[in-house]
C-alpha positions in Angstrom: 0.0 0.0 0.0 1.3 3.4 -1.0 1.6 6.1 1.7 -0.4 9.2 1.2 1.7 12.1 -0.1 1.2 15.6 -1.4 -0.8 16.2 -4.5 1.7 16.6 -7.4 -0.7 19.1 -9.1 -0.8 21.2 -6.0 3.0 21.2 -5.7 3.4 22.0 -9.4 1.0 24.9 -9.0 3.0 26.2 -6.1 6.3 25.9 -8.0 4.8 27.6 -11.1 3.6 30.5 -8.9 7.1 30.9 -7.4 8.8 30.7 -10.8 6.4 33.3 -12.2 7.0 35.7 -9.3 10.8 35.3 -9.7 10.5 35.9 -13.4 8.6 39.1 -12.8 11.1 40.2 -10.2 14.0 39.5 -12.6 12.2 41.4 -15.4 11.6 44.4 -13.1 15.3 44.4 -12.1 16.4 43.9 -15.8 14.1 46.9 -16.8 15.6 49.0 -14.1 19.1 48.0 -15.1 18.4 48.7 -18.7 17.1 52.2 -17.8 20.2 52.8 -15.7 22.5 51.7 -18.5 20.6 53.9 -21.0 21.0 56.9 -18.7 24.7 56.1 -18.5 25.1 55.6 -22.2 25.9 51.9 -22.1 24.6 49.2 -24.3 21.9 47.1 -22.6 22.1 43.4 -22.6 19.1 41.2 -23.3 18.4 38.0 -21.5 16.4 35.3 -23.2 13.3 34.5 -21.2 13.1 30.8 -20.5 10.1 29.0 -19.1 10.8 26.8 -16.1 9.2 23.5 -15.8 9.4 20.2 -13.9 8.9 16.8 -15.3 6.7 14.2 -13.6 9.6 12.4 -11.9 10.9 15.7 -10.4 7.4 16.4 -9.1 7.0 12.9 -7.6 10.4 13.2 -5.9 9.5 16.7 -4.6 6.2 15.4 -3.1 8.0 12.5 -1.5 10.6 14.8 0.0 7.9 17.1 1.4 6.1 14.1 2.9 9.3 12.8 4.6 10.1 16.3 5.8 6.7 16.9 7.3 6.5 13.4 8.8 9.9 13.9 10.5 8.9 17.3 11.8 5.8 15.9 13.4 7.7 12.9 14.9 10.3 15.1 16.4 7.7 17.6 17.7 5.7 14.8 19.3 8.9 13.6 21.1 9.5 17.1 22.5 5.9 17.4 23.5 6.0 14.0 25.3 9.1 15.0 27.2 7.5 18.2 28.3 4.3 16.3 29.3 2.1 18.1 26.7 -0.8 16.3 25.1 -0.5 18.1 21.8 2.1 19.7 19.5 2.4 23.5 19.8 4.3 26.1 17.9 7.1 26.1 20.5 7.7 22.4 19.9 8.1 23.0 16.2 10.4 26.0 16.9 12.6 23.9 19.1 13.2 21.1 16.5 13.3 23.3 13.4 17.0 24.3 13.4 18.3 20.7 13.7 15.7 19.4 11.2 16.7 22.0 8.6 20.4 21.0 9.1 19.5 17.3 8.7 17.7 17.9 5.4 
């Protein structure tokens, strides 16, 4: 039986949104740089716009990595909550495990 994981369409949508925002930011910076270079009399450079995409294997791997990351975060938070005698995970438990978790991943 396969373990539940994140929806690859959702992850792809999130990734596309981030790529779009970064492209817009780069274009804004490039426009400002072009204006600055025109004011200084320099020749502007043009960058070819490339679309960013992820194939199905990359999306599947990303979903699995997120699943493992979230599962590990929950397990570590539960361990901290248990040692403190708390019955549920709170933000402070996540905050305490986050630095080491990020280093481990």
